[in-house]
C-alpha positions as CSV (number, residue, x, y, z in Angstrom):
1,X,-0.1,0.0,0.1
2,X,1.3,3.4,-0.9
3,X,-0.1,6.8,0.2
4,X,0.2,10.1,-1.6
5,X,-1.1,13.4,-0.4
6,X,-1.6,16.9,-1.5
7,X,-2.9,19.9,0.6
8,X,-4.6,23.2,-0.6
9,X,-3.3,26.3,0.4
10,X,-4.1,26.9,4.2
11,X,-6.4,29.9,5.1
12,X,-5.8,32.2,8.0
13,X,-8.4,30.6,10.2
14,X,-10.8,33.5,9.8
15,X,-14.2,32.9,8.4
16,X,-14.3,32.9,4.6
17,X,-14.8,36.5,3.0
18,X,-13.5,38.3,6.4
19,X,-11.0,40.1,4.1
20,X,-13.8,40.8,1.5
21,X,-16.6,43.4,1.2
22,X,-19.5,42.6,3.6
23,X,-23.0,42.1,2.6
24,X,-23.7,45.7,4.0
25,X,-21.2,47.1,1.6
26,X,-22.6,45.8,-1.4
27,X,-24.0,48.2,-4.1
28,X,-26.9,48.3,-4.6
29,X,-27.6,48.3,-0.9
30,X,-29.1,45.2,0.6
31,X,-32.4,45.7,2.7
32,X,-31.6,46.4,6.3
33,X,-34.4,43.4,7.2
34,X,-32.3,41.0,4.9
35,X,-29.0,42.1,6.4
36,X,-30.3,41.5,9.9
37,X,-31.6,38.0,8.8
38,X,-28.4,37.0,7.4
39,X,-26.8,38.0,10.8
40,X,-29.2,35.8,12.5
41,X,-28.0,32.9,10.9
42,X,-24.2,34.0,11.2
43,X,-23.8,35.0,7.6
44,X,-22.1,38.4,7.1
45,X,-19.5,38.1,4.4
46,X,-20.5,36.9,0.9
47,X,-18.8,34.4,-1.1
48,X,-17.1,35.2,-4.6
49,X,-20.2,34.5,-6.6
50,X,-22.5,36.2,-4.1
51,X,-20.4,39.3,-4.4
52,X,-20.4,39.3,-8.0
53,X,-24.2,37.9,-8.7
54,X,-26.2,40.0,-6.3
55,X,-25.3,43.4,-7.7
56,X,-26.2,42.3,-11.1
57,X,-29.3,40.8,-10.0
58,X,-30.4,44.0,-8.1
59,X,-29.7,45.9,-11.2
60,X,-32.2,43.9,-13.2
61,X,-29.9,41.4,-15.3
62,X,-30.4,38.1,-16.6
63,X,-27.4,35.9,-15.4
64,X,-25.7,32.7,-16.2
65,X,-23.6,31.9,-13.4
66,X,-21.3,29.1,-13.4
67,X,-19.5,28.3,-10.1
68,X,-18.5,25.3,-8.3
69,X,-20.6,23.0,-6.0
70,X,-20.8,24.6,-2.4
71,X,-19.8,28.1,-3.5
72,X,-22.9,29.7,-2.1
73,X,-25.2,29.9,-5.5
74,X,-28.5,29.2,-3.5
75,X,-28.3,32.5,-1.4
76,X,-26.8,34.3,-4.5
77,X,-29.9,34.3,-6.1
78,X,-32.1,34.3,-3.0
79,X,-31.2,37.6,-1.5
80,X,-32.0,39.5,-4.6
81,X,-35.3,37.7,-4.9
82,X,-36.3,38.1,-1.2
83,X,-35.3,41.9,-1.4
84,X,-37.6,42.5,-4.4
85,X,-40.4,40.7,-2.6
86,X,-39.9,42.8,0.7
87,X,-40.1,46.0,-1.5
88,X,-43.1,45.0,-3.0
89,X,-44.9,44.3,-0.1
90,X,-44.0,47.3,1.5
91,X,-45.2,49.2,-1.2
92,X,-48.6,47.3,-1.0
93,X,-48.7,48.0,2.9
94,X,-48.0,51.9,2.2
95,X,-49.8,52.6,-0.9
96,X,-53.0,51.1,-0.4
97,X,-55.9,50.7,2.2
98,X,-57.3,47.6,0.8
99,X,-56.2,44.3,1.4
100,X,-53.2,43.4,-1.1
101,X,-53.6,40.3,-3.5
102,X,-50.9,37.8,-3.1
103,X,-49.4,36.6,-6.3
104,X,-46.3,34.2,-7.0
105,X,-43.3,36.2,-7.5
106,X,-40.7,33.6,-7.9
107,X,-40.2,30.0,-9.2
108,X,-37.2,28.1,-8.5
109,X,-36.8,25.0,-10.3
110,X,-34.2,22.1,-9.4
111,X,-33.5,18.8,-10.8
112,X,-34.2,16.5,-7.7
113,X,-36.6,16.5,-5.0
114,X,-34.1,16.4,-2.4
115,X,-32.6,19.7,-3.8
116,X,-36.1,21.1,-3.9
117,X,-36.5,20.2,-0.1
118,X,-33.1,21.7,0.7
119,X,-33.5,24.9,-1.2
120,X,-36.9,25.5,0.5
121,X,-35.2,24.9,3.9
122,X,-32.4,27.3,3.0
123,X,-34.6,30.1,2.1
124,X,-37.0,29.6,4.9
125,X,-34.3,29.7,7.3
126,X,-33.3,33.0,6.0
127,X,-37.1,34.2,5.9
128,X,-37.5,33.5,9.6
129,X,-35.1,36.2,10.4
130,X,-37.4,38.7,8.5
131,X,-39.9,38.8,11.4
132,X,-43.8,38.5,11.1
133,X,-44.2,41.9,9.5
134,X,-42.1,40.8,6.5
135,X,-43.3,37.4,6.4
136,X,-42.7,35.6,3.0
137,X,-44.3,32.3,2.2
138,X,-42.4,29.7,0.3
139,X,-43.7,26.0,-0.4
140,X,-41.9,23.0,-2.0
141,X,-44.1,21.5,-4.6
142,X,-41.8,18.5,-5.0
143,X,-41.7,17.1,-1.5
144,X,-44.0,14.4,-1.7
145,X,-46.0,12.0,-4.2
146,X,-48.2,14.1,-6.2
147,X,-51.2,11.8,-6.2
148,X,-51.0,11.2,-2.5
149,X,-50.6,14.7,-2.0
150,X,-53.7,15.9,-3.8
151,X,-55.9,13.2,-2.2
152,X,-54.5,14.5,1.3
153,X,-54.1,18.2,0.8
154,X,-57.1,19.0,-1.5
155,X,-57.9,22.0,0.6
156,X,-54.6,23.3,0.8
157,X,-53.8,23.1,-3.0
158,X,-57.2,24.9,-3.6
159,X,-55.8,27.8,-1.4
160,X,-53.1,28.0,-4.1
161,X,-55.7,29.5,-6.4
162,X,-57.1,32.0,-4.0
163,X,-53.8,32.8,-2.1
164,X,-50.6,31.7,-4.1
165,X,-47.4,31.6,-2.1
166,X,-44.7,34.2,-2.7
167,X,-42.0,31.7,-3.8
168,X,-42.6,28.1,-5.3
169,X,-39.6,25.6,-5.4
170,X,-40.1,22.5,-7.4
171,X,-38.9,20.1,-10.1
172,X,-40.2,20.9,-13.6
173,X,-42.1,18.0,-13.9
174,X,-43.9,18.5,-10.6
175,X,-44.6,22.1,-11.2
176,X,-46.1,21.2,-14.5
177,X,-48.2,18.6,-13.1
178,X,-49.6,20.9,-10.3
179,X,-50.3,23.9,-13.0
180,X,-52.2,21.4,-15.0
181,X,-54.3,20.4,-12.2
182,X,-54.5,23.4,-9.8
183,X,-53.5,26.5,-12.0
184,X,-51.7,29.1,-10.0
185,X,-51.8,32.7,-10.9
186,X,-48.5,33.6,-12.7
187,X,-49.3,36.9,-13.7
188,X,-47.2,38.6,-11.0
189,X,-44.0,36.5,-11.7
190,X,-41.0,38.5,-11.3
191,X,-38.0,35.7,-11.2
192,X,-37.6,32.3,-12.7
193,X,-34.3,30.5,-11.3
194,X,-33.1,27.3,-12.9
195,X,-30.7,25.8,-10.2
196,X,-28.0,23.2,-11.1
197,X,-29.3,23.7,-14.6
198,X,-26.7,21.3,-16.1
199,X,-28.5,18.5,-14.5
200,X,-32.1,19.5,-15.0
201,X,-32.4,17.8,-18.4
202,X,-29.8,15.2,-17.6
203,X,-31.7,13.9,-14.7
204,X,-34.9,12.8,-16.8
205,X,-36.7,16.1,-17.3
206,X,-38.0,17.1,-20.5
207,X,-37.0,20.5,-22.5
208,X,-40.6,20.4,-23.4
209,X,-41.8,20.4,-19.8
210,X,-39.8,23.6,-19.4
211,X,-41.3,25.2,-22.6
212,X,-44.8,24.1,-21.5
213,X,-44.3,25.9,-18.2
214,X,-43.2,29.1,-19.8
215,X,-45.8,29.2,-22.4
216,X,-48.8,28.3,-20.1
217,X,-50.1,25.4,-22.1
218,X,-52.6,23.2,-20.2
219,X,-54.5,20.6,-22.0
220,X,-57.7,22.8,-22.0
221,X,-58.3,26.5,-21.7
222,X,-59.3,26.2,-18.2
223,X,-56.2,24.4,-17.4
224,X,-54.1,27.3,-19.0
225,X,-51.8,29.8,-17.2
226,X,-50.1,32.7,-18.2
227,X,-46.6,34.1,-17.6
228,X,-46.2,37.9,-17.8
229,X,-44.2,39.2,-20.8
230,X,-41.1,40.5,-18.7
231,X,-39.5,38.9,-15.9
232,X,-36.0,38.1,-14.8
233,X,-34.2,34.8,-15.2
234,X,-31.1,33.3,-13.7
235,X,-29.3,29.9,-14.6
236,X,-27.1,28.5,-12.1
237,X,-24.8,25.8,-13.1
238,X,-21.4,24.4,-11.8
239,X,-20.6,23.2,-15.5
240,X,-21.3,24.5,-19.0
241,X,-22.7,21.8,-21.0
242,X,-24.9,21.4,-24.1
243,X,-28.2,21.3,-22.0
244,X,-27.2,24.6,-20.2
245,X,-27.0,26.0,-23.6
246,X,-30.3,24.8,-24.5
247,X,-31.9,26.1,-21.5
248,X,-29.9,29.5,-21.9
249,X,-31.7,30.1,-25.3
250,X,-34.8,29.3,-23.9
251,X,-35.0,31.6,-20.7
252,X,-32.3,34.0,-20.9
253,X,-32.1,37.1,-23.0
254,X,-28.6,38.9,-23.4
255,X,-27.7,37.6,-20.1
256,X,-24.6,38.7,-17.9
257,X,-22.2,35.5,-17.4
258,X,-20.3,35.0,-14.1
259,X,-17.5,32.4,-14.3
260,X,-16.2,31.9,-10.9
261,X,-13.3,29.7,-11.2
262,X,-12.6,27.9,-8.3
263,X,-10.1,25.1,-8.9
264,X,-9.3,22.2,-6.6
265,X,-6.4,23.8,-5.1
266,X,-8.5,26.9,-4.1
267,X,-10.7,24.8,-1.8
268,X,-9.4,26.1,1.5
269,X,-8.3,23.7,4.1
270,X,-8.7,20.7,1.9
271,X,-6.2,17.9,2.1
272,X,-6.2,15.1,-0.5
273,X,-4.8,11.6,-0.5
274,X,-4.6,8.8,-2.8
275,X,-4.2,5.1,-1.5
276,X,-3.0,2.3,-3.8
277,X,-4.6,-0.5,-2.2
278,X,-5.3,-4.3,-3.4
279,X,-8.5,-4.5,-1.3
280,X,-10.6,-1.4,-0.4
281,X,-12.7,-3.2,2.2
282,X,-9.8,-4.2,4.1
283,X,-8.3,-0.7,4.3
284,X,-11.6,1.1,4.9
285,X,-12.2,-1.1,8.0
286,X,-8.6,-0.4,9.4
287,X,-9.4,3.4,8.8
288,X,-12.7,3.3,10.7
289,X,-11.8,1.0,13.6
290,X,-8.5,2.8,14.1
291,X,-10.7,6.0,14.3
292,X,-8.2,7.3,11.7
293,X,-11.0,9.3,10.1
294,X,-12.5,11.6,12.6
295,X,-16.0,13.1,12.1
296,X,-18.6,12.5,9.7
297,X,-17.4,10.7,6.4
298,X,-19.3,10.2,2.9
299,X,-18.1,7.2,1.1
300,X,-18.9,7.3,-2.8
301,X,-19.3,4.2,-4.9
302,X,-20.2,3.7,-8.3
303,X,-23.0,1.1,-8.1
304,X,-26.1,0.4,-5.8
305,X,-25.1,-3.4,-5.4
306,X,-21.7,-2.3,-4.1
307,X,-23.3,0.1,-1.7
308,X,-25.1,-2.5,0.0
309,X,-22.0,-4.7,0.1
310,X,-20.3,-2.3,1.7
311,X,-22.9,-1.4,4.3
312,X,-23.3,-5.1,5.3
313,X,-19.4,-5.6,5.5
314,X,-19.1,-2.5,8.1
315,X,-22.2,-3.8,10.1
316,X,-19.9,-7.2,10.4
317,X,-17.6,-5.0,12.4
318,X,-20.1,-3.0,14.4
319,X,-19.7,0.0,12.4
320,X,-23.2,1.6,11.6
321,X,-23.7,3.4,8.3
322,X,-26.6,4.4,5.8
323,X,-27.0,4.2,2.1
324,X,-28.2,6.6,-0.5
325,X,-29.1,5.6,-4.0
326,X,-31.6,6.2,-6.8
327,X,-33.5,3.1,-6.0
328,X,-34.7,4.0,-2.7
329,X,-38.1,6.2,-2.5
330,X,-37.6,9.8,-2.1
331,X,-38.8,9.7,1.6
332,X,-36.0,7.2,2.3
333,X,-33.5,9.2,0.6
334,X,-34.3,12.5,2.4
335,X,-34.5,10.4,5.6
336,X,-30.9,8.8,5.1
337,X,-29.6,12.6,4.5
338,X,-31.4,13.9,7.7
339,X,-30.1,11.1,9.9
340,X,-26.4,11.7,8.5
341,X,-26.7,15.3,9.0
342,X,-28.2,14.9,12.7
343,X,-25.3,12.4,13.4
344,X,-27.4,9.4,13.8
345,X,-24.9,7.6,12.0
346,X,-21.3,9.0,10.8
347,X,-20.8,7.2,7.6
348,X,-23.2,7.5,4.6
349,X,-22.4,5.4,1.5
350,X,-23.6,7.3,-1.6
351,X,-24.1,5.6,-5.0
352,X,-23.1,8.2,-7.6
353,X,-24.9,7.4,-10.7
354,X,-24.7,11.2,-12.4
355,X,-22.4,10.0,-14.9
356,X,-24.6,6.8,-15.9
357,X,-27.6,8.9,-15.7
358,X,-26.7,10.9,-18.9
359,X,-28.4,10.1,-22.0
360,X,-26.4,7.6,-24.1
361,X,-24.4,9.1,-27.0
362,X,-24.7,12.6,-25.5
363,X,-21.3,14.6,-25.4
364,X,-22.9,16.7,-23.0
365,X,-21.9,14.3,-20.2
366,X,-18.4,15.8,-20.6
367,X,-18.2,19.7,-19.3
368,X,-17.0,22.0,-21.8
369,X,-15.3,25.2,-21.2
370,X,-17.3,28.3,-21.0
371,X,-17.5,29.9,-24.2
372,X,-15.9,33.4,-24.7
373,X,-18.8,34.7,-26.3
374,X,-18.6,38.6,-26.2
375,X,-22.4,38.6,-26.8
376,X,-23.0,36.9,-23.7
377,X,-21.6,39.5,-21.4
378,X,-23.0,42.7,-23.0
379,X,-25.1,44.5,-20.6
380,X,-28.9,44.4,-20.9
381,X,-30.8,47.3,-22.4
382,X,-34.3,48.1,-20.9
383,X,-36.0,46.5,-23.7
384,X,-38.4,43.6,-24.1
385,X,-35.3,41.3,-25.4
386,X,-34.1,41.2,-21.7
387,X,-36.5,39.0,-20.8
388,X,-38.6,36.1,-21.8
389,X,-41.8,36.6,-23.9
390,X,-44.0,34.0,-23.6
391,X,-45.4,34.8,-27.0
392,X,-42.1,33.4,-28.4
393,X,-42.4,30.0,-26.8
394,X,-44.2,27.5,-28.5
395,X,-45.0,24.1,-27.7
396,X,-45.9,21.0,-29.8
397,X,-48.1,18.7,-27.6
398,X,-47.3,15.8,-30.3
399,X,-43.6,16.1,-29.8
400,X,-42.6,15.0,-26.5
401,X,-39.4,13.7,-24.8
402,X,-38.7,11.5,-21.9
403,X,-40.7,13.6,-19.6
404,X,-44.1,12.4,-20.8
405,X,-45.9,9.5,-19.3
406,X,-48.0,9.0,-22.5
407,X,-51.0,10.8,-21.5
408,X,-49.4,14.2,-21.5
409,X,-48.6,14.1,-18.1
410,X,-45.0,14.7,-17.0
411,X,-43.6,12.5,-14.2
412,X,-40.2,12.6,-12.0
413,X,-38.0,9.9,-13.4
414,X,-36.0,7.5,-11.2
415,X,-33.0,9.6,-12.7
416,X,-34.4,12.2,-10.5
417,X,-31.6,11.9,-7.9
418,X,-28.1,13.2,-7.5
419,X,-25.9,12.8,-4.7
420,X,-22.3,14.4,-5.6
421,X,-24.3,17.7,-6.3
422,X,-26.9,19.8,-4.9
423,X,-27.6,17.8,-1.6
424,X,-26.5,19.6,1.4
425,X,-24.5,17.4,3.6
426,X,-23.7,19.0,7.0
427,X,-20.1,19.0,8.5
428,X,-18.4,16.3,6.4
429,X,-15.0,15.9,7.7
430,X,-14.0,13.3,5.1
431,X,-14.9,12.4,1.6
432,X,-13.9,8.7,0.4
433,X,-13.7,7.7,-3.1
434,X,-14.2,3.9,-2.6
435,X,-14.8,3.9,-6.4
436,X,-13.0,6.5,-8.4
437,X,-15.4,8.3,-10.5
438,X,-15.0,8.2,-14.3
439,X,-14.6,11.9,-14.8
440,X,-12.4,14.2,-13.3
441,X,-15.2,16.9,-12.9
442,X,-16.9,14.3,-10.9
443,X,-14.1,13.9,-8.4
444,X,-14.2,17.8,-8.0
445,X,-17.9,17.6,-7.2
446,X,-17.5,14.7,-4.8
447,X,-14.9,16.2,-2.7
448,X,-16.6,19.6,-2.8
449,X,-18.8,18.3,-0.2
450,X,-16.1,18.6,2.5
451,X,-13.9,21.5,3.5
452,X,-16.8,24.0,3.4
453,X,-17.5,27.4,5.1
454,X,-13.9,27.6,6.4
455,X,-13.7,24.1,7.9
456,X,-11.1,21.5,7.3
457,X,-11.7,18.4,5.4
458,X,-10.1,15.3,3.7
459,X,-10.5,13.8,0.2
460,X,-9.2,10.3,0.2
461,X,-9.2,8.2,-3.0
462,X,-8.6,4.4,-3.3
463,X,-6.8,3.5,-6.4
464,X,-6.0,-0.2,-7.3
465,X,-2.6,-1.7,-6.9
466,X,-1.0,-3.0,-10.3
467,X,-2.0,-6.9,-10.2
468,X,1.0,-7.7,-12.0
469,X,3.3,-6.3,-9.2
470,X,1.0,-7.0,-6.1
471,X,1.5,-10.7,-4.9
472,X,-1.8,-10.4,-3.1
473,X,-3.7,-10.1,-6.5
474,X,-4.5,-12.5,-9.2
475,X,-2.3,-11.4,-11.7
476,X,-4.3,-13.2,-14.4
477,X,-7.7,-11.6,-13.5
478,X,-8.2,-9.5,-16.5
479,X,-11.0,-7.5,-15.1
480,X,-8.6,-6.4,-12.2
481,X,-6.0,-5.4,-14.8
482,X,-8.5,-3.3,-16.8
483,X,-9.7,-1.5,-13.7
484,X,-5.9,-0.9,-12.5
485,X,-5.4,0.7,-16.0
486,X,-8.5,2.9,-15.9
487,X,-8.2,4.0,-12.4
488,X,-4.5,5.0,-12.8
489,X,-5.5,6.9,-15.9
490,X,-8.5,8.8,-14.2
491,X,-6.1,9.6,-10.9
492,X,-3.4,11.0,-13.4
493,X,-6.0,13.1,-14.8
494,X,-7.1,14.3,-11.5
495,X,-3.7,15.2,-10.5
496,X,-3.1,17.2,-13.7
497,X,-6.0,19.2,-12.9
498,X,-4.8,20.1,-9.6
499,X,-1.4,21.4,-11.1
500,X,-3.3,23.9,-13.7
């Protein structure tokens, strides 16, 4: 066994952003109520993407933001949205004596139900600090089975028509299903956000679903809804893929593009190791039993079968762990993440199927460099071209993609799941690549789950030893030799990426 390690530059130990501009110093200024709410959750300094994104958003720009996992993209778009909602509510209170009519002002679309729940929780936590006078209602439409929800909460759903929430968070398929069954007044929409935009189409959602949402096309006239002609749109992504380019052309008009480059070496307090091993299971048992790994650990494998095999193997030695994979129902997946975050068990074995979920034959599975298109970074003029006109979006009900169930109803797919991206794992001390990913970009997303918010973290990767030189391995095993060659090549690419 051999061990190799590298460490990113150490920080001063101060909270991230302490040497940067504070939220209170951003221009245009942030609402004092929002500053107080941020302070109540111990956030005073913006991350780099927040520092660049928020002023542009407050100035009315459509934005395509590319920034790595864990960089603070959720708050980047949430703060401008909340600020505008607060301003509108204040105007309603001070300029009219009649009760104000509530309209949905923001829609946030995400690729997975887990992310929908966590985005809702993150924004709700910020809203709690606003006080009752500035109460903002946010709902998660993707949190439960839609048919069961309609049976159990018929009265609540009816209230969406008479009293729509300020912010809706959902997957595209679930929102479209809801709009077609219980239309919500969208005439007051001010913001549309596509979070983790590079995953939305990859995770089983149909491009036609997005078009149908924007066009307000129900199957009957009574089921139709209508978006306003002008609203502001944000696309948030960690990579630039062909899917993002498709969505950009649909929802953005002359956007600003933010490319916040954060290489692996820029991840503060992250130490990375690779271990060449003949048997991963024996090594991981030694690491856990000898308590060489302190704190909570996230273990990545590349198949569901291996996740259960590893869990059973750990249980033989009295080591509790949980599993997370796409075959589990949503409630079980969400419960596993919650138990891990609460410390019920310290190790979560996660199946990373993001690469396998991409459509066969699509080049979009390989992230491409952000194009240096001068037309993308020009300033938006105050014209109709700056926003989406629903009249420009036309859908063909006969032309359906994989988001259709055959009856014109879109559904979430089994691929509506992702673990190396989006899900908020709390206080992860170590990320273990029990299986190396197939792409270097996936490695970046995996280790991005640790060393966050100024905390230290370890990235540990198991790389198979050379079967021909290791006497403990079957030298004639062709599969072992192929795995060794693949993992060696992948790790070499990962190391080269860190040097850049």
